[in-house]
ZADO-1210 file (C-alpha; in nm, 4 decimals, padded with zeros to 6 digits):
<atoms>
<atom x="10.4849" y="07.8381" z="10.2437" code="MET" pos="1"/>
<atom x="10.1491" y="08.0099" z="10.2489" code="GLY" pos="2"/>
<atom x="09.9756" y="08.1794" z="09.9661" code="ILE" pos="3"/>
<atom x="10.1102" y="08.5224" z="10.0213" code="ALA" pos="4"/>
<atom x="10.4600" y="08.4072" z="10.0634" code="GLU" pos="5"/>
<atom x="10.4253" y="08.1901" z="09.7408" code="ALA" pos="6"/>
<atom x="10.3115" y="08.5099" z="09.5437" code="ARG" pos="7"/>
<atom x="10.5931" y="08.7061" z="09.6723" code="THR" pos="8"/>
<atom x="10.8559" y="08.4335" z="09.6011" code="PHE" pos="9"/>
<atom x="10.6998" y="08.4125" z="09.2404" code="HIS" pos="10"/>
<atom x="10.7229" y="08.7823" z="09.1942" code="GLU" pos="11"/>
<atom x="11.0735" y="08.7953" z="09.3025" code="ILE" pos="12"/>
<atom x="11.1702" y="08.5298" z="09.0506" code="LYS" pos="13"/>
<atom x="11.0056" y="08.7343" z="08.7902" code="LEU" pos="14"/>
<atom x="11.1941" y="09.0439" z="08.8747" code="VAL" pos="15"/>
<atom x="11.5178" y="08.8607" z="08.8701" code="LEU" pos="16"/>
<atom x="11.4639" y="08.7507" z="08.5115" code="GLN" pos="17"/>
<atom x="11.6709" y="08.9309" z="08.2468" code="SER" pos="18"/>
<atom x="11.3595" y="09.0098" z="08.0307" code="ASN" pos="19"/>
<atom x="11.1687" y="09.1532" z="08.3251" code="PHE" pos="20"/>
<atom x="10.9231" y="09.4407" z="08.2695" code="SER" pos="21"/>
<atom x="10.6531" y="09.6040" z="08.5067" code="GLU" pos="22"/>
<atom x="10.3903" y="09.4670" z="08.2747" code="SER" pos="23"/>
<atom x="10.4759" y="09.1141" z="08.3738" code="MET" pos="24"/>
<atom x="10.3483" y="09.1848" z="08.7349" code="LEU" pos="25"/>
<atom x="10.0156" y="09.3146" z="08.5974" code="ALA" pos="26"/>
<atom x="09.9662" y="09.0142" z="08.3604" code="ASP" pos="27"/>
<atom x="09.7632" y="08.7472" z="08.5313" code="ALA" pos="28"/>
<atom x="09.8817" y="08.4965" z="08.2741" code="ALA" pos="29"/>
<atom x="10.2404" y="08.5407" z="08.3889" code="VAL" pos="30"/>
<atom x="10.1841" y="08.6512" z="08.7504" code="ASN" pos="31"/>
<atom x="09.8520" y="08.4833" z="08.8814" code="PRO" pos="32"/>
<atom x="09.6102" y="08.6621" z="09.1048" code="THR" pos="33"/>
<atom x="09.5793" y="08.5887" z="09.4760" code="TYR" pos="34"/>
<atom x="09.2327" y="08.4222" z="09.4095" code="SER" pos="35"/>
<atom x="09.3773" y="08.1976" z="09.1459" code="THR" pos="36"/>
<atom x="09.6814" y="08.0963" z="09.3661" code="VAL" pos="37"/>
<atom x="09.4283" y="08.0303" z="09.6592" code="LYS" pos="38"/>
<atom x="09.2384" y="07.8060" z="09.4316" code="GLN" pos="39"/>
<atom x="09.5367" y="07.6150" z="09.3203" code="TRP" pos="40"/>
<atom x="09.6370" y="07.5729" z="09.6905" code="HIS" pos="41"/>
<atom x="09.2913" y="07.4600" z="09.7838" code="THR" pos="42"/>
<atom x="09.2972" y="07.1847" z="09.5148" code="ILE" pos="43"/>
<atom x="09.6545" y="07.0723" z="09.6026" code="TRP" pos="44"/>
<atom x="09.5834" y="07.0724" z="09.9845" code="ARG" pos="45"/>
<atom x="09.2584" y="06.8483" z="09.9266" code="THR" pos="46"/>
<atom x="09.4487" y="06.6114" z="09.6847" code="GLU" pos="47"/>
<atom x="09.7611" y="06.5827" z="09.9010" code="HIS" pos="48"/>
<atom x="09.6161" y="06.6082" z="10.2604" code="LEU" pos="49"/>
<atom x="09.2445" y="06.5054" z="10.2240" code="GLY" pos="50"/>
<atom x="08.9342" y="06.7124" z="10.3342" code="PRO" pos="51"/>
<atom x="08.9940" y="06.9584" z="10.6132" code="THR" pos="52"/>
<atom x="08.6496" y="07.0684" z="10.6975" code="ASP" pos="53"/>
<atom x="08.2840" y="06.9820" z="10.6787" code="GLY" pos="54"/>
<atom x="08.1046" y="06.6525" z="10.5812" code="PHE" pos="55"/>
<atom x="08.3963" y="06.5139" z="10.4033" code="GLU" pos="56"/>
<atom x="08.6162" y="06.5179" z="10.7052" code="MET" pos="57"/>
<atom x="08.3603" y="06.3536" z="10.9055" code="ILE" pos="58"/>
<atom x="08.3138" y="06.0857" z="10.6336" code="ALA" pos="59"/>
<atom x="08.6839" y="06.0174" z="10.6281" code="VAL" pos="60"/>
<atom x="08.6725" y="05.9814" z="11.0110" code="SER" pos="61"/>
<atom x="08.3974" y="05.7393" z="11.0092" code="VAL" pos="62"/>
<atom x="08.5655" y="05.5356" z="10.7265" code="LEU" pos="63"/>
<atom x="08.8779" y="05.5164" z="10.9494" code="LEU" pos="64"/>
<atom x="08.6776" y="05.4114" z="11.2530" code="LEU" pos="65"/>
<atom x="08.4805" y="05.1371" z="11.0562" code="LEU" pos="66"/>
<atom x="08.8010" y="05.0002" z="10.8976" code="THR" pos="67"/>
<atom x="08.9800" y="04.9900" z="11.2276" code="GLY" pos="68"/>
<atom x="09.2395" y="05.2462" z="11.1382" code="ARG" pos="69"/>
<atom x="09.0859" y="05.5259" z="11.3715" code="GLY" pos="70"/>
<atom x="08.9477" y="05.5512" z="11.7187" code="SER" pos="71"/>
<atom x="08.6227" y="05.6822" z="11.8547" code="TYR" pos="72"/>
<atom x="08.8003" y="05.9706" z="12.0003" code="GLY" pos="73"/>
<atom x="08.9235" y="06.0820" z="11.6616" code="GLN" pos="74"/>
<atom x="08.5763" y="06.0722" z="11.5412" code="LEU" pos="75"/>
<atom x="08.4402" y="06.2831" z="11.8275" code="LEU" pos="76"/>
<atom x="08.7239" y="06.5329" z="11.7984" code="PHE" pos="77"/>
<atom x="08.6666" y="06.5648" z="11.4115" code="SER" pos="78"/>
<atom x="08.2867" y="06.6227" z="11.4797" code="LYS" pos="79"/>
<atom x="08.3261" y="06.8587" z="11.7626" code="SER" pos="80"/>
<atom x="08.5972" y="07.0677" z="11.5846" code="ALA" pos="81"/>
<atom x="08.3268" y="07.2052" z="11.3406" code="HIS" pos="82"/>
<atom x="08.0394" y="07.2962" z="11.5798" code="HIS" pos="83"/>
</atoms>
């Protein structure tokens, strides 16, 4: 589920509540903004899936190579994917 789908799902859940009011959709404390959900998603993704771009991804690839859990091909692919 992507960010937009998660927001839509959450809004539908709000609408189905017996105490629903239109003001709930406008209240960021009840219905988080797109940027808030995006930030939460970024934090979740990094914590659960690891870095997905930039220096951190290369560092993880080097670490895997040095510990014998990766291959030189993986390292080359990781580096070339960001140029």
